[in-house]
SEGUVO-326747 format. One record per residue (C-alpha): residue number from 1; x, y, z. Coordinates in Angstrom, 3 decimals, always signed. Example, Ala and Ser with C-alpha at 12.3 -4.5 7.8 and 13.67 -1.06 7.14 Angstrom:
[1, [+12.300, -4.500, +7.800]]
[2, [+13.670, -1.060, +7.140]]
This chain:
[1, [+162.646, +28.291, +26.868]]
[2, [+159.033, +28.861, +25.882]]
[3, [+157.415, +26.182, +23.711]]
[4, [+154.038, +25.957, +21.997]]
[5, [+152.892, +22.329, +21.711]]
[6, [+150.051, +21.193, +19.435]]
[7, [+148.618, +17.813, +18.522]]
[8, [+145.689, +16.751, +16.324]]
[9, [+146.553, +13.069, +15.804]]
[10, [+143.725, +11.835, +18.053]]
[11, [+140.151, +13.010, +18.668]]
[12, [+141.639, +15.603, +21.054]]
[13, [+142.396, +19.077, +19.717]]
[14, [+145.357, +20.066, +21.890]]
[15, [+147.372, +23.260, +22.257]]
[16, [+149.459, +24.410, +25.193]]
[17, [+152.334, +26.607, +26.271]]
[18, [+155.138, +24.957, +28.222]]
[19, [+158.074, +26.653, +29.904]]
[20, [+161.330, +24.721, +30.129]]
[21, [+163.680, +25.620, +32.972]]
[22, [+166.732, +23.435, +33.435]]
[23, [+165.109, +20.742, +31.332]]
[24, [+162.009, +20.578, +33.540]]
[25, [+158.718, +21.392, +31.756]]
[26, [+156.065, +23.518, +33.432]]
[27, [+152.638, +23.873, +31.867]]
[28, [+151.583, +27.526, +31.721]]
[29, [+148.274, +27.117, +29.883]]
[30, [+146.451, +24.657, +27.659]]
[31, [+143.247, +24.172, +25.707]]
[32, [+141.968, +20.685, +24.924]]
[33, [+138.687, +19.707, +23.271]]
[34, [+137.839, +16.113, +22.394]]
[35, [+136.058, +16.349, +19.054]]
[36, [+137.349, +14.335, +16.110]]
[37, [+135.571, +16.634, +13.638]]
[38, [+136.799, +19.985, +14.959]]
[39, [+140.576, +19.977, +14.502]]
[40, [+140.597, +22.597, +11.764]]
[41, [+137.988, +24.733, +13.490]]
[42, [+139.381, +24.750, +17.033]]
[43, [+143.158, +24.471, +16.861]]
[44, [+143.978, +28.102, +16.039]]
[45, [+141.572, +29.542, +18.658]]
[46, [+142.933, +27.045, +21.184]]
[47, [+146.547, +28.026, +20.652]]
[48, [+145.728, +31.729, +20.710]]
[49, [+143.815, +31.331, +23.980]]
[50, [+146.586, +29.246, +25.538]]
[51, [+149.262, +31.767, +24.577]]
[52, [+147.176, +34.642, +25.938]]
[53, [+146.470, +32.819, +29.223]]
[54, [+150.168, +32.074, +29.641]]
[55, [+150.838, +35.809, +29.758]]
[56, [+152.918, +35.771, +26.607]]
[57, [+152.537, +36.505, +22.912]]
[58, [+153.378, +34.394, +19.888]]
[59, [+156.524, +36.483, +19.425]]
[60, [+157.789, +35.237, +22.812]]
[61, [+157.875, +31.620, +21.677]]
[62, [+161.241, +29.939, +21.213]]
[63, [+159.982, +26.800, +19.460]]
[64, [+156.928, +24.863, +18.327]]
[65, [+156.414, +21.141, +18.955]]
[66, [+153.906, +19.280, +16.810]]
[67, [+152.521, +15.769, +17.092]]
[68, [+152.843, +14.028, +13.718]]
[69, [+150.791, +10.934, +14.406]]
[70, [+150.101, +8.224, +13.709]]
[71, [+146.635, +9.486, +13.016]]
[72, [+144.019, +10.026, +10.322]]
[73, [+144.863, +12.231, +7.361]]
[74, [+142.440, +15.091, +7.997]]
[75, [+143.269, +15.575, +11.670]]
[76, [+147.032, +15.375, +11.209]]
[77, [+146.971, +17.828, +8.341]]
[78, [+145.261, +20.488, +10.479]]
[79, [+147.897, +20.379, +13.198]]
[80, [+150.929, +20.091, +10.974]]
[81, [+149.921, +22.840, +8.564]]
[82, [+149.217, +25.162, +11.497]]
[83, [+152.545, +24.380, +13.169]]
[84, [+154.490, +24.796, +9.929]]
[85, [+152.790, +28.123, +9.182]]
[86, [+153.538, +29.436, +12.675]]
[87, [+157.146, +28.346, +12.487]]
[88, [+157.567, +30.070, +9.143]]
[89, [+155.812, +33.268, +10.209]]
[90, [+157.697, +33.546, +13.514]]
[91, [+161.003, +32.167, +12.201]]
[92, [+161.008, +29.533, +14.950]]
[93, [+162.003, +25.854, +14.723]]
[94, [+159.193, +23.285, +14.552]]
[95, [+159.992, +19.920, +16.152]]
[96, [+158.000, +16.856, +15.056]]
[97, [+157.081, +14.270, +17.687]]
[98, [+155.438, +10.869, +17.341]]
[99, [+152.172, +11.354, +19.231]]
[100, [+152.476, +7.906, +20.847]]
[101, [+155.921, +8.925, +22.179]]
[102, [+154.287, +11.950, +23.812]]
[103, [+151.904, +9.729, +25.770]]
[104, [+154.728, +7.376, +26.755]]
[105, [+156.930, +10.272, +27.906]]
[106, [+154.625, +10.814, +30.875]]
[107, [+154.574, +7.132, +31.867]]
[108, [+158.036, +5.771, +32.619]]
[109, [+159.266, +3.087, +34.973]]
[110, [+157.975, -0.129, +33.388]]
[111, [+157.433, -1.703, +29.945]]
[112, [+154.520, +0.037, +28.271]]
[113, [+152.165, -0.281, +25.318]]
[114, [+150.610, +2.930, +23.987]]
[115, [+147.514, +2.725, +21.794]]
[116, [+145.250, +5.272, +20.115]]
[117, [+142.085, +4.806, +18.096]]
[118, [+142.730, +4.166, +14.397]]
[119, [+139.053, +3.540, +13.598]]
[120, [+138.007, +0.595, +11.387]]
[121, [+138.254, -1.556, +14.554]]
[122, [+142.029, -1.030, +14.614]]
[123, [+144.527, +0.698, +16.899]]
[124, [+147.719, +2.652, +16.370]]
[125, [+150.323, +1.259, +18.737]]
[126, [+153.936, +1.281, +19.897]]
[127, [+155.797, -0.363, +22.784]]
[128, [+158.315, +1.241, +25.134]]
[129, [+161.022, +0.136, +27.551]]
[130, [+160.964, +1.223, +31.182]]
[131, [+163.160, +4.228, +30.363]]
[132, [+160.666, +5.485, +27.764]]
[133, [+162.625, +4.318, +24.707]]
[134, [+160.382, +3.085, +21.907]]
[135, [+161.107, -0.605, +21.235]]
[136, [+158.608, -1.470, +18.474]]
[137, [+156.208, +0.440, +16.258]]
[138, [+154.501, +2.597, +15.457]]
[139, [+152.078, +0.279, +13.736]]
[140, [+148.382, -0.125, +13.034]]
[141, [+146.610, -3.428, +13.674]]
[142, [+143.516, -5.060, +15.040]]
[143, [+143.698, -5.398, +18.847]]
[144, [+144.240, -9.173, +18.722]]
[145, [+147.312, -8.704, +16.505]]
[146, [+149.124, -6.185, +18.731]]
[147, [+152.162, -7.729, +20.478]]
[148, [+151.907, -7.640, +24.272]]
[149, [+155.046, -9.581, +25.206]]
[150, [+156.685, -8.069, +28.275]]
[151, [+154.200, -5.187, +28.552]]
[152, [+152.959, -4.524, +32.086]]
[153, [+150.907, -1.358, +31.494]]
[154, [+148.879, +0.217, +28.698]]
[155, [+148.398, +3.938, +28.067]]
[156, [+146.198, +5.763, +25.607]]
[157, [+142.686, +5.033, +24.431]]
[158, [+140.299, +3.217, +26.746]]
[159, [+138.005, +1.913, +23.988]]
[160, [+139.412, -1.640, +24.032]]
[161, [+140.363, -3.915, +26.926]]
[162, [+143.734, -5.424, +26.036]]
[163, [+144.136, -7.302, +29.298]]
[164, [+146.665, -5.111, +31.102]]
[165, [+146.252, -2.264, +33.625]]
[166, [+145.561, +1.170, +32.146]]
[167, [+147.794, +4.084, +33.133]]
[168, [+148.775, +7.543, +31.970]]
[169, [+147.011, +10.069, +29.754]]
[170, [+144.480, +9.073, +27.120]]
[171, [+145.738, +11.682, +24.644]]
[172, [+149.052, +13.477, +24.034]]
[173, [+149.434, +16.450, +26.380]]
[174, [+151.515, +19.606, +25.843]]
[175, [+153.956, +18.506, +28.549]]
[176, [+154.262, +15.022, +27.039]]
[177, [+154.904, +16.474, +23.597]]
[178, [+157.684, +18.686, +24.947]]
[179, [+159.219, +15.823, +26.953]]
[180, [+159.313, +13.660, +23.814]]
[181, [+160.879, +16.354, +21.610]]
[182, [+164.622, +16.616, +21.071]]
[183, [+164.801, +20.361, +21.569]]
[184, [+168.581, +20.348, +21.799]]
[185, [+168.969, +18.906, +18.299]]
[186, [+168.026, +20.018, +14.825]]
[187, [+164.302, +19.679, +14.043]]
[188, [+163.548, +16.859, +11.649]]
[189, [+161.181, +17.077, +8.687]]
[190, [+157.470, +17.429, +9.361]]
[191, [+156.513, +14.046, +7.943]]
[192, [+153.054, +12.758, +8.900]]
[193, [+152.733, +9.202, +10.204]]
[194, [+149.605, +8.094, +8.382]]
[195, [+150.467, +4.358, +8.348]]
[196, [+147.594, +3.919, +5.921]]
[197, [+146.869, +4.960, +2.398]]
[198, [+144.275, +7.780, +2.219]]
[199, [+140.685, +6.674, +1.753]]
[200, [+140.270, +9.047, -1.172]]
[201, [+141.763, +7.913, -4.460]]
[202, [+142.082, +9.556, -7.823]]
[203, [+139.361, +8.442, -10.209]]
[204, [+140.495, +6.024, -12.862]]
[205, [+140.062, +6.450, -16.573]]
[206, [+136.507, +6.194, -17.806]]
[207, [+135.551, +2.930, -19.362]]
[208, [+134.972, +3.040, -23.053]]
[209, [+131.452, +2.181, -24.039]]
[210, [+131.042, +0.200, -27.210]]
[211, [+128.389, +1.540, -29.562]]
[212, [+125.196, -0.458, -29.331]]
């Protein structure tokens, strides 16, 4: 099974091609650039380059896996729109994956907290059991409000010291995304995990000005 995995929920613009044989993922090619302002600009070139380097074409893909956050609105939209368009054009299933689950999928064996940068001095977070099952979250909070009970390791962003050893990848990887996806089931809806209301709001009605 040949899978294209993309994620734009973090500052990393990620695209990669993963081959699944007997349930074991093997990374064939990937492109990753850490630039929070370049998701829309870099994702399509990244996925094209990764597919070409893998020795395949888009038509060879069996499925697409897409990280759906939590993350900021603009970044998530770039990845999800691209994945949905590819799935439609190629008539391939698109599997949504919580981006925190993708990080956790590569770090199993002990209770884990995964965090990514939510800006505004906050973090997106979720906790996981030793077998990789998510136990709480995803949520968004200030670092001091994130529950650490029972957690022995932390994966994800390194911008804040939460008092536990750091392990695992900083950003979702193509292999992690594929490991976290339920490729044997039916793909769920591509629903973004914003966890916040958008900063932009519709303008309200103009105030009436009384004649002077």
